[in-house]
N, C-alpha and C positions, 0 to 999 in steps of 0.2 A: 510452355511445356515442350518437351522434346518430341511429343507425338504430333504436334502441329508444325508443318513446314520445317522439320528437323530443328526446331527451336530457333530458327533464323540463322543456323550455323552454316548453311550452304552445303552443296553436294560433296565437297572435298573435306568435310569435317565430320567428326562424330560428336553427337550431342549427349551431354550428361548433366547432372545437377551437382552443384557444390554441396558437399556433405554437411556443412555448417549452416549455410544460408539458403540452400535449395535454389539458388540462382542458376540460370542456364550457363553451362560451361561448354565452350566449343574447343575441341582438340583436333588439330589438323591430322589428316590421315597420312600414312607413310608416303614420302615423296612430295609432300606439300609443305609450304612455309606460311606462317601466320604473318599477315601484313595489315596495316591500317589503311582503309580505303573509304573515303567519304564518311568518316566518323564511325565506321563499323570494322570489325575484324573479318578479314577474308582470307581463306586458305587458297594460295595459288600454287601451281606446279612449280616445284623448287628449281627445275631446270630453266625456268624463265626468269629467275631472280639470280643475278650474278653467276650464271651458268651452273647453278646448283652447288657453288663452291668448288667446282672442279678446276678452275683456272682456265686461262685462254688457250693452253696447248692440249686440251682434252675435250672430248665430247661428253655431254651429260645425257644420261638416259635413266630408265628405271628398271630395277630387277623385275623380271617377269612374274616372280612368285610373291615377293614382298612389297613391291612398288618403291622400295628404298632407292635413293639416288645412287647411281652407278656411274663412275667416271672411267672413261676409256681414253687412254692417251693416244694422241694422233701419231701417225708414223713418224719415226725419227725422234721421238720423245720418250722419256723414261719416267715411270711413276715413282715418286718419292714421298715420304711422309714428313710433314713439317708442321709443328705445333698442332698435331692431331688432325690435320687436313691432308688430303691428297693434293699434291702439286705435281704437274707434269712439266719437266724441263727438257731442253734440247739434250739428247743423249750424248752429244760430243762434249758437253760441259761437265759431264759426270764421268770421272775416270777415263777421260779421252775416248769415250764411247766404247771402251774395251779394246781399243786399238793398240795400246802399249806405247811406251815412250819413244820408240823409234819410228812411229807412224803419225801421219796427219789424219785426223778424223773429219769426214765430210758426209754429205748425204747424197744418195742416188737421186738424180734429177727427176726421175719418173716415179719412184716408189717412196722416196724419202728415207729408205733404209740406211743404216750406218754403212759407210764405205771407208775402209782403211787403206791408205796409200803409204807405202814405205818411203821414208825419207831417203835422200841421196846417199849412196853407199851402203844401203841395206837391201836385203832380199826377203821376199815373202815366202814363208814356209808354213806347213801345217804342223802343229804341235798340240797333242791332247785335244784334238777337235777344234782348235782355235787357230786363227791366222796370227803368226808372230813374225815380226820383222827383225832379222838378225843382221849383224855386221857382215857384209858381203865377203870380206876377206876370210871369215871363218867357215865359209861354205865353198868347197872346191877351190880354195886359194883365190877367190874372187874372180875366177875365170882366167887368171894369169897362168902362164906356163910354169911348170914345176921348177924351172931354173931361174925363177924370178920371185921377188918378194912383193906381196900385195900391201898397199898402203892407201891412204886417201889424200886427195888434193886438199890442201889446207883451206882453200876458199870455197870450193863447191862440194867437198866431201865425196866426190866421184871416185871410183876405184882407179888406182894408179899402179901400174906394174913396173917394177924396177929390176933390171937384170942383176942376178947375183954376181959377185966378183968371180972372174974367170969364165964367164959366159957372155956371149955376144948376141945381140938381137939379129937373128938371121931371117926373121920373118916366118920362120917355121915353128910350128908347135910340135910337141913330142910325137903326135900322130902323123906328122908330115916329115919326119926325120929322113934325111937323105935326098930330099928333093932340090937342094940348092946346087946349082952348077958351079964348077970350079973355074 
């Protein structure tokens, strides 16, 4: 009977009786999983069994009100749903961590937060609250003088300034005009 020692169900289970046979029925409480141990059913903390189903990149804990399993992804990881379960994956493997196609995604060595580094020939700008890496030649002519064309080195993609026809490289930028000696 459920009134004596919780029907043998243990402290992590609720005891009831099968409505047809009246046999003791043990139902694990929220946050606990039913396992077989020494021929008996035991309800163990779900976080101690396969990390509560949270995956290796998440921490398993329990909701403070319902005791249900709660998966909290570790820094540098993103929560996704897969086959009805929460799976935490490296943020850089999902949409390049939000860095965009002109950036490399990595993690801060101290906080593991996503870090976007613009690829060669690209400049980091803020756009709509996000970091975007744009072709450097589209921003202030890539830092080239107004009398030159901005392009990219075919091997390194670094900015390359080429003087326009009729202009010579005097070593002076527009702001230093007139400083060349004759």
